[in-house]
C-alpha positions as CSV (number, residue, x, y, z in Angstrom):
1,M,-7.8,-15.1,11.6
2,T,-5.5,-12.6,12.4
3,M,-7.0,-9.5,14.0
4,H,-4.5,-6.6,13.2
5,T,-3.8,-3.7,15.4
6,P,-3.2,-0.1,14.5
7,A,0.5,-0.7,15.1
8,S,0.9,-3.3,12.5
9,P,0.3,-1.3,9.2
10,R,2.4,1.4,10.7
11,A,5.4,-1.1,11.3
12,M,4.9,-2.4,8.0
13,R,5.0,1.0,6.4
14,R,8.2,1.9,8.7
15,H,9.7,-1.1,7.0
16,L,8.6,-0.6,3.6
17,D,9.8,3.2,4.2
18,R,13.2,2.0,5.3
19,R,13.8,-0.3,2.0
20,R,12.8,2.5,-0.3
21,H,15.1,5.0,1.3
22,S,17.8,2.3,1.3
23,A,17.1,1.7,-2.5
24,A,17.2,5.4,-3.3
25,R,20.8,6.0,-1.3
26,V,21.9,3.3,-3.6
27,I,20.6,4.6,-6.5
28,S,21.9,8.2,-5.8
29,E,25.2,6.5,-5.6
30,M,25.0,5.1,-8.8
31,S,24.3,8.5,-10.4
32,R,27.4,9.7,-9.1
33,G,29.1,7.1,-11.0
34,A,29.1,4.1,-9.0
35,V,28.2,0.5,-10.4
36,L,26.2,-2.4,-8.9
37,H,28.4,-5.6,-9.4
38,L,26.8,-9.0,-8.6
39,T,29.3,-11.7,-7.1
40,F,29.3,-15.1,-6.6
41,T,30.9,-16.8,-3.7
42,K,30.9,-20.0,-1.5
43,S,28.4,-18.5,1.0
44,G,26.0,-17.2,-2.0
45,T,25.4,-14.0,-3.7
46,N,26.9,-10.6,-3.1
47,F,26.0,-7.2,-4.5
48,V,28.5,-4.5,-4.0
49,L,29.2,-1.3,-5.4
50,S,32.1,-0.1,-7.0
51,N,33.3,2.1,-4.1
52,G,33.1,-1.2,-1.8
53,T,29.5,-0.5,-0.1
54,P,27.7,-3.7,0.1
55,V,24.0,-3.9,-1.0
56,S,21.4,-6.6,0.5
57,T,20.1,-8.6,-1.9
58,D,16.4,-7.3,-1.1
59,I,17.5,-3.8,-1.7
60,A,19.8,-4.8,-5.0
61,L,16.4,-6.4,-6.5
62,L,14.6,-3.2,-5.8
63,V,17.2,-1.1,-7.6
64,V,17.7,-3.7,-10.3
65,N,14.1,-3.2,-11.0
66,D,14.3,0.5,-11.4
67,V,14.0,2.0,-14.7
68,R,16.8,4.2,-14.5
69,V,19.0,1.0,-13.9
70,V,20.4,-0.9,-16.9
71,S,22.2,-3.9,-16.9
72,V,25.5,-4.2,-18.5
73,N,25.9,-7.8,-19.8
74,D,29.6,-8.4,-19.3
75,G,28.3,-11.9,-17.5
76,L,30.2,-15.5,-18.8
77,F,27.4,-16.4,-20.6
78,P,24.9,-14.1,-22.5
79,T,22.0,-14.5,-19.9
80,T,24.3,-14.0,-16.6
81,L,23.8,-10.3,-15.8
82,Q,26.4,-9.2,-13.3
83,T,26.7,-5.4,-13.6
84,W,24.1,-2.5,-13.4
85,R,24.6,1.1,-14.2
86,Y,22.7,4.0,-13.8
87,C,21.2,5.6,-17.2
88,E,19.6,8.9,-17.2
89,P,16.1,8.8,-19.2
């Protein structure tokens, strides 16, 4: 059984806060007109904003699951979603 110290929940909250802050920063860029693109490369998948800012995969998943972000189906197949835009609710 693992014994948690008072510092471990604090570290976990700081980590989650950094992720939420990064996702909020990406969403605010998208609200100003940037678009989130998913590209496939030899090394794997890359998420990039249309202004050239790279977005890590875990942050991009938080952004994609936000209710203000909608997918634009311009992939090769109908089930592949490769572009996401900000939409006012």
